[in-house]
C-alpha positions in Angstrom: -122.0 -55.7 64.1 -125.0 -53.8 62.8 -124.9 -51.6 65.9 -121.2 -50.8 65.3 -122.0 -50.0 61.7 -124.8 -47.8 62.6 -122.7 -45.9 65.1 -120.0 -45.4 62.5 -122.5 -44.1 60.0 -124.2 -41.9 62.5 -120.9 -40.4 63.8 -119.7 -39.9 60.2 -122.9 -38.1 59.4 -122.6 -35.9 62.5 -119.1 -34.8 61.6 -120.0 -34.0 58.0 -123.1 -32.1 58.9 -121.3 -30.3 61.7 -118.5 -29.2 59.4 -121.1 -28.0 56.8 -122.9 -25.9 59.4 -119.6 -24.5 60.8 -118.5 -23.7 57.2 -121.6 -21.5 56.9 -120.8 -19.8 60.2 -117.7 -18.2 58.8 -117.8 -14.4 58.9 -115.9 -13.9 55.6 -117.9 -16.4 53.6 -117.5 -16.5 49.8 -118.9 -18.8 47.1 -116.5 -21.6 47.9 -117.9 -21.9 51.4 -121.4 -22.3 50.1 -120.4 -24.9 47.6 -118.5 -26.9 50.3 -121.6 -26.8 52.5 -123.8 -28.0 49.7 -121.4 -30.8 49.0 -121.4 -31.8 52.6 -125.2 -31.9 52.7 -125.3 -34.0 49.6 -122.9 -36.5 51.1 -124.9 -36.6 54.3 -128.2 -37.3 52.4 -126.5 -40.0 50.3 -125.0 -41.7 53.3 -128.4 -41.5 55.1 -130.2 -43.1 52.2 -127.7 -45.9 52.2 -128.0 -46.3 56.0 -131.7 -46.8 55.7 -131.3 -49.6 53.3 -128.4 -51.2 55.1 -130.5 -51.4 58.4 -133.5 -52.8 56.5 -135.7 -49.7 57.0 -136.2 -49.5 53.2 -136.4 -52.4 50.8 -134.0 -52.6 47.8 -136.4 -51.5 45.1 -136.2 -49.6 41.9 -137.4 -46.3 43.5 -134.8 -46.7 46.2 -132.0 -47.4 43.7 -133.2 -44.3 41.7 -133.1 -42.1 44.8 -129.7 -43.3 45.8 -128.4 -42.8 42.3 -129.9 -39.3 42.1 -128.1 -38.2 45.3 -124.9 -39.9 44.2 -124.9 -38.0 41.0 -125.7 -34.8 42.8 -122.6 -35.3 45.0 -120.5 -35.7 41.9 -121.9 -32.5 40.2 -121.4 -30.5 43.4 -117.8 -31.9 43.7 -117.1 -30.6 40.1 -118.6 -27.2 40.9 -116.5 -27.1 44.2 -113.3 -28.0 42.4 -113.8 -25.3 39.7 -114.6 -22.7 42.3 -111.6 -23.8 44.4 -109.1 -23.4 41.6 -110.8 -20.1 40.4 -111.3 -21.4 36.9 -113.8 -19.6 34.7 -117.1 -21.4 34.5 -118.6 -22.1 31.0 -121.5 -19.9 30.1 -124.1 -22.6 30.4 -122.6 -24.4 33.4 -125.9 -24.0 35.4 -127.4 -26.7 33.1 -125.1 -29.2 34.7 -127.2 -29.1 37.9 -130.0 -30.7 35.9 -127.9 -33.6 34.6 -128.4 -35.9 37.7 -132.0 -36.7 36.6 -131.1 -38.1 33.1 -128.0 -39.8 34.5 -130.2 -41.5 37.1 -132.5 -42.9 34.5 -129.5 -44.0 32.5 -128.1 -45.8 35.6 -131.4 -47.7 36.0 -131.4 -48.9 32.4 -127.9 -50.2 32.0 -127.4 -54.0 32.5 -126.2 -55.2 36.0 -123.8 -55.8 37.5 -121.2 -55.6 34.7 -122.7 -52.6 33.0 -123.3 -50.7 36.2 -119.7 -51.4 37.5 -118.2 -50.3 34.2 -120.3 -47.1 34.2 -119.4 -46.2 37.8 -115.7 -46.9 37.1 -115.8 -44.7 34.0 -117.5 -41.9 35.9 -115.0 -42.1 38.8 -112.1 -42.1 36.3 -113.5 -39.0 34.5 -114.0 -37.3 37.9 -110.5 -38.1 38.9 -109.0 -36.9 35.6 -111.1 -33.8 35.5 -110.1 -32.9 39.1 -106.5 -33.7 38.3 -106.5 -31.4 35.3 -108.1 -28.6 37.1 -105.6 -28.9 40.0 -102.7 -29.0 37.6 -103.9 -25.9 35.8 -104.2 -24.3 39.1 -100.6 -25.1 39.9 -99.4 -23.8 36.5 -101.4 -20.6 36.8 -100.0 -19.8 40.3 -98.4 -16.4 40.2 -95.7 -17.1 42.8 -93.7 -20.1 44.3 -95.7 -20.3 47.6 -99.0 -20.5 45.9 -97.7 -23.1 43.5 -96.4 -25.2 46.4 -99.7 -24.9 48.3 -101.5 -26.1 45.2 -99.2 -29.0 44.8 -99.8 -30.1 48.4 -103.6 -29.8 47.7 -103.1 -32.0 44.7 -101.1 -34.6 46.8 -103.9 -34.6 49.4 -106.5 -35.1 46.7 -104.6 -38.0 45.1 -104.0 -39.8 48.5 -107.7 -39.6 49.4 -108.7 -40.7 45.9 -106.6 -43.8 46.3 -108.1 -44.4 49.7 -111.6 -44.1 48.2 -110.7 -46.5 45.5 -109.4 -49.1 48.1 -112.4 -48.6 50.3 -114.9 -49.3 47.6 -113.7 -52.8 47.2 -113.3 -53.5 50.9 -115.8 -51.8 53.1 -118.5 -49.2 52.5 -118.1 -48.0 56.1 -114.5 -47.3 55.4 -115.5 -45.4 52.3 -117.8 -43.2 54.3 -115.0 -42.5 56.8 -112.6 -41.8 54.0 -115.0 -39.3 52.6 -115.7 -37.9 56.0 -112.0 -37.4 56.8 -111.4 -35.9 53.3 -114.3 -33.5 53.8 -113.0 -32.5 57.3 -109.5 -32.0 56.1 -110.7 -29.9 53.2 -112.7 -27.8 55.7 -109.7 -27.3 57.9 -107.5 -26.4 55.0 -109.9 -23.8 53.6 -111.1 -22.3 56.9 -108.2 -22.7 59.4 -105.0 -23.3 57.6 -105.9 -20.5 55.0 -104.2 -22.6 52.3 -107.1 -21.6 50.0 -105.8 -18.0 50.0 -102.4 -19.2 49.0 -103.7 -21.8 46.5 -105.9 -19.4 44.6 -103.8 -16.3 45.3 -107.0 -14.2 45.6 -105.1 -10.9 46.1 -103.0 -11.3 42.9 -106.1 -12.5 41.0 -108.1 -9.5 42.2 -105.3 -7.1 41.3 -105.1 -8.7 37.8 -108.9 -8.8 37.3 -109.3 -5.1 38.4 -106.5 -3.7 36.2 -108.0 -2.0 33.2 -105.2 -3.2 30.9 -105.1 -6.7 29.5 -102.8 -9.0 31.5 -101.5 -12.4 30.1 -99.1 -14.6 32.2 -96.7 -16.8 30.1 -94.3 -19.5 31.2 -90.7 -19.7 30.1 -91.6 -21.2 26.7 -94.2 -18.5 26.0 -97.3 -20.6 26.7 -100.3 -18.9 28.3 -100.8 -19.7 32.0 -103.4 -17.2 33.0 -105.4 -14.2 31.7 -107.1 -11.5 33.7 -110.8 -10.7 33.5 -110.3 -7.8 31.1 -108.6 -10.1 28.6 -111.3 -12.7 28.9 -114.0 -10.0 28.3 -112.3 -8.5 25.3 -111.3 -11.8 23.6 -114.3 -13.9 24.7 -111.9 -16.8 25.6 -111.7 -18.6 29.0 -108.6 -19.6 30.9 -109.4 -23.3 30.3 -109.8 -22.8 26.6 -106.6 -20.8 26.1 -104.5 -22.5 28.8 -101.3 -24.0 27.5 -101.4 -22.4 24.0 -98.6 -20.2 22.7 -98.8 -16.5 22.8 -99.1 -16.4 19.0 -102.6 -17.9 19.2 -103.7 -14.7 20.9 -101.3 -12.0 19.8 -100.9 -11.0 16.1 -97.6 -9.4 15.2 -95.7 -9.5 11.9 -92.6 -11.1 13.6 -94.5 -13.5 15.9 -94.9 -17.1 14.9 -94.9 -20.5 16.7 -91.4 -21.3 15.5 -89.9 -18.0 16.4 -91.8 -17.4 19.7 -88.7 -17.6 21.9 -86.7 -15.3 19.7 -89.6 -12.8 19.7 -89.9 -12.9 23.5 -86.1 -12.4 23.9 -86.3 -9.5 21.5 -89.2 -7.6 23.1 -89.0 -9.0 26.7 -87.9 -6.3 29.2 -86.4 -6.7 32.7 -84.7 -4.4 35.1 -81.1 -5.4 35.6 -80.6 -2.8 38.3 -77.6 -1.2 36.6 -79.5 1.8 35.4 -78.5 1.2 31.8 -79.0 -1.2 29.0 -82.2 -3.2 28.9 -83.0 -2.3 32.4 -83.1 1.4 31.9 -86.2 3.4 31.0 -89.4 1.6 30.3 -90.4 -1.6 28.5 -90.6 -1.0 24.7 -94.0 -0.5 23.2 -95.2 -2.9 20.5 -98.0 -2.2 18.0 -99.9 -5.5 17.7 -103.4 -6.9 17.6 -105.4 -9.2 19.9 -107.5 -12.0 18.3 -111.0 -12.5 19.7 -113.1 -15.7 19.6 -114.9 -14.3 16.6 -111.7 -13.7 14.6 -111.8 -10.0 15.1 -108.4 -8.3 15.6 -108.3 -5.5 18.2 -105.4 -3.1 18.0 -103.4 -3.0 21.3 -100.3 -1.3 22.7 -98.2 -4.3 23.9 -95.4 -4.6 26.4 -93.6 -7.8 27.5 -92.0 -7.9 31.0 -89.7 -10.8 32.1 -90.3 -12.6 35.4 -86.9 -13.6 37.0 -85.9 -15.7 40.0 -83.3 -14.9 42.6 -80.6 -16.1 40.2 -81.8 -13.6 37.5 -83.0 -16.4 35.3 -86.2 -15.8 33.3 -89.0 -18.0 34.7 -91.9 -16.5 32.6 -93.3 -13.4 31.1 -96.1 -10.9 31.8 -97.7 -9.4 28.7 -99.6 -6.2 29.3 -101.7 -4.7 26.6 -103.8 -1.5 26.3 -106.8 -1.5 24.2 -106.1 1.1 21.5 -109.6 1.4 20.1 -110.6 4.1 22.5 -107.2 5.8 22.0 -107.4 5.6 18.2 -111.0 6.8 18.4 -109.8 9.7 20.5 -106.9 10.4 18.1 -109.4 10.3 15.3 -111.7 12.7 17.1 -108.7 15.0 17.9 -107.6 14.8 14.3 -111.2 15.5 13.1 -111.4 18.4 15.6 -108.0 19.7 14.4 -109.2 19.3 10.8 -112.5 21.0 11.7 -110.5 23.8 13.4 -108.3 24.2 10.4 -111.4 24.3 8.2 -113.0 26.8 10.5 -109.9 28.9 10.5 -109.7 28.6 6.7 -113.4 29.4 6.4 -113.0 32.4 8.7 -110.0 33.5 6.7 -112.0 33.2 3.4 -114.9 35.1 5.0 -112.5 37.7 6.3 -110.9 38.1 2.9 -114.3 38.2 1.2 -115.6 40.7 3.7 -112.6 43.0 3.4 -111.8 42.7 -0.3 -115.4 42.4 -1.6 -116.2 45.2 -4.0 -119.7 45.2 -2.7 -120.3 47.2 0.4 -121.2 45.0 3.4 -122.6 46.1 6.8 -123.4 43.8 9.8 -126.3 45.3 11.7 -127.8 44.2 15.0 -131.3 42.9 14.4 -132.8 44.3 17.6 -131.1 47.7 17.9 -130.4 48.3 14.1 -127.0 49.5 15.0 -124.0 48.9 12.7 -121.4 46.6 14.4 -119.0 46.1 11.5 -118.4 47.4 7.9 -116.0 46.6 5.1 -113.8 49.1 3.2 -116.2 49.1 0.2 -119.0 50.6 2.2 -116.6 53.3 3.4 -116.0 54.4 -0.2 -119.8 54.4 -0.9 -120.7 56.4 2.2 -117.5 58.4 2.2 -117.1 57.6 5.9 -114.7 55.4 7.9 -116.0 52.2 9.4 -115.0 53.4 12.9 -117.4 56.3 12.4 -120.2 54.0 11.1 -119.9 51.6 14.1 -122.6 52.4 16.6 -124.8 54.3 14.2 -128.3 53.1 13.2 -129.4 52.7 9.6 -131.5 55.9 9.8 -128.5 57.9 11.1 -126.4 57.1 8.0 -129.0 58.5 5.7 -130.6 55.3 4.4 -133.8 55.8 2.4 -135.5 52.6 1.2 -137.6 52.5 -2.0 -141.0 50.7 -2.0 -140.6 49.5 1.6 -140.4 51.2 5.0 -137.8 50.4 7.6 -140.5 48.8 9.9 -141.7 46.5 7.0 -138.1 45.7 6.2 -137.4 44.5 9.8 -140.7 42.4 9.9 -139.9 40.8 6.6 -136.3 39.9 7.5 -137.5 38.4 10.8 -140.2 36.3 9.1 -138.4 35.2 5.9 -134.8 35.5 6.9 -133.7 37.0 3.6 -134.7 39.8 1.3 -133.7 40.0 -2.4 -132.5 43.1 -4.1 -134.4 46.3 -3.6 -133.7 50.0 -4.3 -132.4 52.5 -1.7 -130.3 55.6 -1.5 -127.8 57.1 0.9 -126.8 60.7 1.6 -123.1 61.1 2.1 -121.4 63.6 4.3 -120.8 65.8 1.3 -124.6 65.9 0.7 -124.2 63.6 -2.4 -127.0 61.1 -3.1 -125.8 57.5 -3.8 -128.3 55.2 -5.5 -127.8 51.6 -4.4 -129.2 48.1 -4.6 -129.5 46.3 -1.3 -130.0 42.7 -0.3 -130.2 41.4 3.3 -130.0 38.0 5.1 -130.3 37.3 8.8 -127.9 35.1 10.8 -126.9 34.4 14.4 -123.5 35.4 15.7 -122.6 34.8 19.4 -126.3 34.0 20.1 -127.3 37.4 18.8 -129.5 38.1 15.8 -127.7 40.1 13.0 -128.4 41.2 9.5 -125.8 41.1 6.8 -126.6 44.0 4.5 -125.0 44.0 1.0 -124.9 47.4 -0.7 -124.1 47.8 -4.4 -123.5 51.3 -5.6 -125.5 51.7 -8.9 -125.2 55.5 -9.1 -123.0 55.2 -12.2 -125.2 52.5 -13.8 -128.3 54.6 -13.1 -126.6 57.6 -14.7 -125.6 55.5 -17.7 -129.1 54.1 -17.9 -130.6 57.5 -17.9 -128.1 58.7 -20.5 -128.9 55.7 -22.7 -132.6 56.3 -22.2 -132.2 60.0 -23.1 -130.1 59.0 -26.1 -132.8 56.7 -27.3 -135.4 59.4 -26.9 -133.3 61.8 -28.9 -132.7 59.2 -31.6 -136.4 58.3 -31.7 -137.4 62.0 -32.1 -134.5 62.4 -34.6 -136.1 59.9 -37.0 -139.2 62.0 -37.1 -137.4 65.4 -37.0 -135.0 64.5 -39.8 -137.8 63.6 -42.2 -139.7 66.8 -41.4 -136.6 68.9 -41.7 -135.7 67.5 -45.1 -139.1 68.3 -46.6 -139.4 71.6 -44.8 -135.9 72.7 -46.0 -136.8 72.0 -49.6 -139.8 74.3 -49.2 -137.7 77.0 -47.5 -135.1 76.9 -50.1 -137.7 77.7 -52.7 -139.1 80.5 -50.6 -135.7 82.0 -49.8 -134.6 81.8 -53.4 -137.6 83.6 -54.7 -137.3 86.2 -51.9 -133.7 86.7 -53.0 -134.8 87.3 -56.6 -137.5 89.6 -55.5 -135.0 91.7 -53.5 -132.6 91.9 -56.5 -135.4 93.1 -58.7 -136.9 95.6 -56.3 -135.3 99.0 -55.9 -138.0 100.8 -53.9 -137.2 100.7 -50.2 -140.8 100.6 -49.2 -141.4 97.6 -51.4 -138.3 95.8 -50.1 -139.3 96.1 -46.4 -141.9 93.4 -46.4 -139.7 91.2 -48.6 -136.8 91.5 -46.1 -139.2 90.7 -43.2 -140.4 87.6 -45.1 -136.7 86.6 -45.5 -136.1 87.0 -41.7 -139.1 84.8 -41.0 -137.7 82.2 -43.4 -134.3 82.4 -41.6 -136.1 82.0 -38.3 -137.8 78.9 -39.7 -134.4 77.7 -40.9 -133.2 77.9 -37.3 -136.1 75.8 -36.2 -135.3 73.1 -38.8 -131.7 73.3 -37.6 -132.9 72.5 -34.1 -134.8 69.6 -35.4 -131.8 68.4 -37.4 -129.8 68.3 -34.2 -131.9 65.3 -33.2 -131.4 63.5 -36.5 -128.6 61.6 -37.9 -128.5 64.2 -40.6 -127.6 66.8 -38.0 -124.1 65.4 -37.5 -121.6 68.3 -37.1 -119.5 69.6 -39.9 -116.2 69.6 -38.1 -113.8 72.5 -38.7 -111.5 74.8 -36.8 -113.5 77.5 -35.0 -112.3 80.6 -33.3 -113.4 79.8 -29.8 -113.4 83.4 -28.5 -115.3 84.9 -31.4 -117.8 82.0 -31.5 -118.6 82.3 -27.8 -118.9 86.1 -27.8 -121.0 86.3 -30.9 -123.5 83.6 -29.8 -123.8 85.0 -26.3 -124.4 88.5 -27.4 -127.2 87.5 -29.7 -129.1 86.1 -26.7 -128.7 89.2 -24.5 -129.2 91.9 -27.1 -132.8 92.5 -26.2 -132.4 92.3 -22.4 -130.8 94.3 -19.6 -128.5 91.4 -18.6 -124.8 91.7 -19.3 -122.3 89.0 -20.1 -119.0 88.9 -18.3 -116.4 87.0 -20.4 -113.3 85.4 -18.9 -111.6 83.6 -21.9 -107.9 82.7 -22.0 -105.9 84.8 -24.5 -104.2 81.7 -25.9 -107.5 79.7 -26.0 -107.3 76.8 -28.5 -109.7 76.7 -31.5 -112.5 74.2 -31.3 -112.7 71.2 -33.6 -116.4 71.6 -34.0 -119.4 72.6 -36.1 -119.5 76.4 -35.7 -123.2 76.7 -36.2 -124.1 73.9 -33.8 -121.7 75.2 -31.0 -123.1 78.7 -31.5 -126.5 77.1 -31.0 -125.4 75.6 -27.7 -124.1 78.9 -26.4 -127.3 80.7 -27.6 -129.6 78.2 -25.8 -127.7 78.2 -22.5 -127.5 82.0 -22.4 -131.2 82.3 -23.4 -132.1 79.9 -20.6 -130.0 81.9 -18.1 -131.6 85.2 -19.2 -135.1 83.8 -18.6 -134.0 82.2 -15.2 -132.6 85.6 -14.0 -135.8 87.5 -14.8 -134.0 90.2 -16.7 -131.5 91.2 -14.0 -128.0 90.2 -13.3 -124.7 89.1 -14.9 -124.0 85.9 -16.8 -120.4 84.8 -16.4 -118.9 82.9 -19.3 -115.4 81.5 -19.1 -113.2 79.3 -21.3 -110.0 77.4 -20.4 -107.6 75.1 -22.2 -107.7 71.5 -20.8 -104.9 69.1 -21.8 -105.9 65.4 -21.1 -103.1 63.8 -23.0 -101.1 62.5 -20.0 -104.0 62.5 -17.4 -105.1 59.3 -15.7 -108.6 58.1 -16.8 -110.1 58.6 -13.4 -109.2 62.3 -13.5 -110.8 63.0 -16.8 -114.4 64.1 -17.2 -116.9 61.3 -18.2 -118.7 61.3 -21.5 -122.2 60.2 -22.2 -121.3 56.5 -22.0 -120.1 57.1 -18.4 -116.5 56.4 -19.6 -113.6 58.9 -19.4 -113.1 61.2 -22.4 -110.3 60.1 -24.7 -106.9 61.6 -24.3 -106.3 64.9 -26.2 -106.8 68.6 -26.1 -110.1 70.1 -24.9 -111.6 73.5 -24.1 -113.8 73.8 -21.0 -116.6 76.4 -21.3 -118.5 77.5 -18.2 -121.9 79.3 -18.4 -122.9 80.6 -14.9 -126.0 82.5 -14.1 -127.4 84.2 -11.0 -130.8 82.7 -11.1 -132.6 80.6 -8.5 -130.9 77.4 -9.4 -132.4 74.1 -10.6 -134.5 72.1 -8.0 -133.1 68.7 -7.2 -136.3 67.0 -8.1 -136.0 67.9 -11.8 -132.2 67.8 -12.3 -132.3 64.4 -13.8 -135.0 65.4 -16.4 -133.7 68.7 -17.7 -132.1 67.1 -20.8 -135.2 65.0 -21.6 -136.9 66.0 -24.9 -140.1 68.1 -24.4 -139.5 68.5 -20.7 -139.9 72.2 -19.8 -140.8 74.3 -16.7 -141.9 77.2 -18.9 -145.5 77.7 -19.9 -144.6 78.4 -23.6 -141.4 76.3 -23.7 -140.9 73.6 -26.3 -138.7 71.5 -24.1 -136.1 71.1 -26.9 -133.4 73.6 -25.8 -131.3 71.6 -23.5 -132.1 68.4 -25.4 -130.5 70.0 -28.5 -127.5 71.0 -26.4 -127.2 67.5 -25.1 -127.5 66.0 -28.6 -124.9 68.4 -30.1 -122.3 67.8 -27.4 -122.9 64.1 -27.7 -122.2 64.2 -31.5 -119.1 66.2 -30.8 -117.8 63.5 -28.4 -117.7 66.0 -25.5 -119.3 66.2 -22.1 -121.7 68.4 -20.1 -122.3 68.6 -16.4 -124.4 70.7 -14.1 -123.5 72.4 -10.8 -126.3 74.0 -9.0 -127.7 74.9 -5.6 -131.2 76.1 -5.0 -131.0 79.9 -4.6 -127.4 80.1 -5.8 -127.7 79.9 -9.6 -126.7 77.2 -12.0 -123.4 76.5 -13.9 -123.2 74.4 -17.0 -119.7 73.0 -17.7 -119.1 72.0 -21.3 -115.9 70.1 -22.5 -115.3 70.0 -26.3 -112.4 68.7 -28.4 -109.9 71.4 -29.4 -107.0 71.7 -31.8 -103.8 72.7 -29.9 -101.7 72.9 -33.0 -100.8 76.5 -33.9 -101.8 77.4 -37.5 -101.0 80.6 -39.3 -104.1 82.5 -40.3 -105.0 82.3 -43.9 -105.6 85.3 -46.1 -109.3 86.1 -46.3 -110.9 85.2 -49.6 -113.0 87.6 -51.4 -116.7 87.0 -51.3 -117.1 88.3 -54.8 -117.8 85.7 -57.4 -116.0 85.7 -60.7 -117.6 87.6 -63.5 -118.0 86.1 -66.9 -120.1 83.5 -68.6 -119.9 80.1 -66.8 -121.8 76.9 -67.2 -123.4 75.2 -64.1 -124.9 71.7 -63.9 -127.8 71.6 -61.4 -129.1 68.2 -60.2 -132.1 68.1 -57.8 -135.2 65.8 -57.6 -137.5 68.6 -56.6 -138.8 70.6 -59.6 -139.5 73.8 -57.6 -136.0 73.7 -56.1 -134.5 73.3 -59.5 -136.5 76.2 -60.9 -135.6 78.5 -58.0 -131.9 77.6 -58.0 -131.7 78.0 -61.8 -133.3 81.5 -61.5 -130.7 82.5 -58.9 -127.8 81.2 -60.9 -129.1 82.8 -64.1 -129.4 86.1 -62.2 -125.6 85.8 -61.6 -125.2 85.5 -65.4 -124.5 81.7 -65.4 -125.7 79.3 -68.0 -127.6 76.5 -66.1 -128.3 72.9 -67.3 -130.8 71.0 -65.1 -131.1 67.3 -64.2 -133.6 65.4 -62.1 -131.3 62.5 -60.9 -127.8 61.3 -60.9 -128.0 59.3 -64.2 -129.3 62.3 -66.1 -126.6 64.6 -64.6 -123.9 62.1 -65.5 -125.2 61.9 -69.1 -125.3 65.7 -69.4 -121.8 66.0 -68.1 -120.4 63.3 -70.4 -122.0 64.9 -73.4 -120.7 68.4 -72.5 -117.2 67.0 -71.8 -117.0 65.1 -75.1 -118.2 68.3 -76.9 -115.4 70.2 -75.1 -118.0 72.3 -73.4 -117.4 71.2 -69.9 -119.3 72.6 -66.9 -117.5 75.0 -64.6 -119.5 73.9 -61.5 -121.8 71.0 -60.6 -124.4 71.4 -57.8 -125.6 67.9 -56.8 -128.5 67.1 -54.4 -127.3 64.4 -51.9 -130.6 62.5 -51.5 -132.7 61.6 -54.6 -135.9 59.7 -54.1 -136.1 56.8 -56.6 -132.9 57.7 -58.4 -129.1 57.8 -58.3 -127.9 59.9 -55.3 -125.4 62.8 -55.4 -122.6 60.5 -54.1 -122.9 58.0 -56.9 -123.3 60.8 -59.4 -120.1 62.4 -58.1 -118.2 59.2 -58.5 -119.3 58.8 -62.1 -118.5 62.5 -63.0 -115.1 62.3 -61.4 -114.5 59.1 -63.4 -115.2 61.2 -66.6 -113.3 64.3 -65.4 -111.1 64.2 -62.4 -110.9 68.0 -62.2 -114.6 68.6 -62.0 -115.7 71.1 -59.4 -118.6 69.5 -57.4 -120.8 71.0 -54.7 -123.1 68.9 -52.5 -126.4 70.3 -51.4 -128.8 68.7 -48.9 -131.4 69.5 -46.4 -131.0 66.1 -44.7 -128.5 63.3 -44.9 -128.3 59.8 -43.5 -124.5 59.7 -44.1 -121.8 61.9 -42.7 -121.1 63.4 -46.1 -121.5 67.0 -45.1 -119.0 66.6 -42.3 -116.4 64.9 -44.6 -117.5 66.2 -48.1 -113.9 66.2 -49.4 -113.6 62.5 -48.8 -116.3 62.0 -51.4 -114.8 64.3 -54.1 -116.8 67.4 -53.3 -115.1 70.9 -53.1 -117.9 72.6 -51.1 -121.2 72.2 -49.4 -124.5 74.1 -49.7 -126.9 73.3 -46.9 -130.6 73.7 -47.6 -132.3 76.1 -47.2 -129.9 78.8 -48.4 -130.1 82.5 -49.3 -128.9 84.1 -52.5 -125.9 85.6 -50.5 -125.0 82.1 -49.2 -125.1 80.7 -52.7 -123.0 83.5 -54.0 -120.4 83.0 -51.2 -120.1 79.2 -51.8 -119.6 79.7 -55.5 -117.0 82.4 -54.9 -115.1 80.3 -52.4 -114.9 77.3 -54.7 -114.1 79.1 -57.8 -111.1 81.0 -56.3 -109.5 77.7 -55.0 
């Protein structure tokens, strides 16, 4: 009996080991072949260990029982691994730890009580093994993608159940039968896997490979919407395994507003798509797209593009569903990137549009210059106006070729600084235009890269007008500063001159001998020359404001010009319109302008040549501001009637280096010049609200162009008044704060036969007038000094006298005034003016004019 048992065991071991070795000899081996071989070796070792004890080669001891238990547990673990690999189920992450479990299970087997505890434990383990294998095989059947694979899996399940029953029966009858049952089962499994190719049908490797290698997510559902299988992509994204999700409803994985467990069937019927073959209806086109989300094991929701396709049998009945989903995270990211790029493109286009508008419509001139060649590549319209040249003509030229002259920095230093610092703040420069005009500018530069090329953005601000205005304001301040000093000197000097001229006039009246009168007349001429000098000084002071009246333009120009050329061989050529308008100006000051300009021309022409003087009417009433001449504030002259006077000489012209300084006080190119001539001209024209400009070229003479206000209203000429004063005894009230002036003026008036009453200030004069008026001995004329130091002025005195007698005849006299009284004397109640210093003839004429009114 022992011999037969040994032969059975040996033959069984031979078959199992042989099948294990043949299994490894397969050319297309995969993991399941290796697992089946390991299982065969484990069965062989276990049966060998049992064979040694059964034939008394090893005693039944604790180490032997432990060894047999260890290999038995190893067979069970390898069987579980083989079943999982056979059914293509996903292994748990830490499945490899299961291979270490036979050791603790062996110790547990040795410690449990025998025989009841051991039998109970073995039965439980076998039951667990049976149920686990059954569940795995059933899941395999459910997840089969076609009918043939499902039937093959079912046959494999039947084979497993039959042999399991055989094993159960053999355990309680014969261990040799058990070994043969295991052997036959192993051999049958080997034949099924390697020769009948049922494994390929059972696991449907091709379909699974196709599903696992599809980039989209694939979920297979049964007719009720429960999950049967997922592909590898779905497992990777969700982190779920087939075993964990198997049998659950699709709503446990897919998130959609209309999807719930209770309405799962309705949702699948609504979105499920199948081809009816009719070319219309639900079978036409493509399965509808569904925006949904996929739930991961961590609770994260992944956006997907979902489609549901119906699986139908030959009778067109729905047997299941295939859910395909595309991960939309990359698509959404791409859409976001595309949207961001479109937004960036729009922003770039908007930025380019803004830059283009700023470049084109910027009032500041802009040039883009190549950093290496210094050639201009682009320019805006503003720079065209500054340089008086089109941008097409500027393109391709260098900075030196367009007449750029930098101040305080050379071109080489400019390039080095822009390369090192990248930007240069404002600095001065100038351009020469094609018309040979010089434009003063302020430049700023910044470097930038464009199309991998270094460039300079050069901003050019035209400050020619501002510089001109600044020079005019500076010149005006100089004139006003000198005027403060000149006005005070002229006032005191005129008081002295009026005394001298008055006594000279008395001396002339009392001297009959011609030889005795000659030195007196020369002294008078010297005093009149001194008066002209004080007049020049007054042109700088506020007291030198013009006394505006209607002046005969022709006579004024001819008389003043002829005075300057009388002692020379130079002739004046006059070209004055016959209907020239009279000037609204101070006759004496305008004559001084003509005299100074003609005198300068005579000296510049070195005694030879012709001075051309012309005068034209200019009506600026309906002329645009930009077409009118500019005044001293760089603004166009107000609308109205003007006369333009041109004084042109044939001298050498004025050098460009000194043209901006000719109107500065005390600037002169003459050795004995005072430097006040053109400054006086400038000040007088400024006070008349006119303008003066210079046109000159070296070697081609100079032309001064003067524009002065005129009166275009035609007025009939008045009858000339007699210069003879009225005879008879008249009473005169004389008020002046200077004792010598009062004594001199009283002597002159008394020489006319007048009775004179003197007063030192306004209060005394008012008291004298009131007393005479109340005594019915009123004064015929009152001569009042305008400025009184430490007392009531002539203006206040005039108000008080007019309050007493509204018909009083008042004359204002002054050598200096801080107020425009002399220009508008009638506004203050005066009938005439008597500027200091005055001669006896001028005093007689003023009295005659006022007394005949």
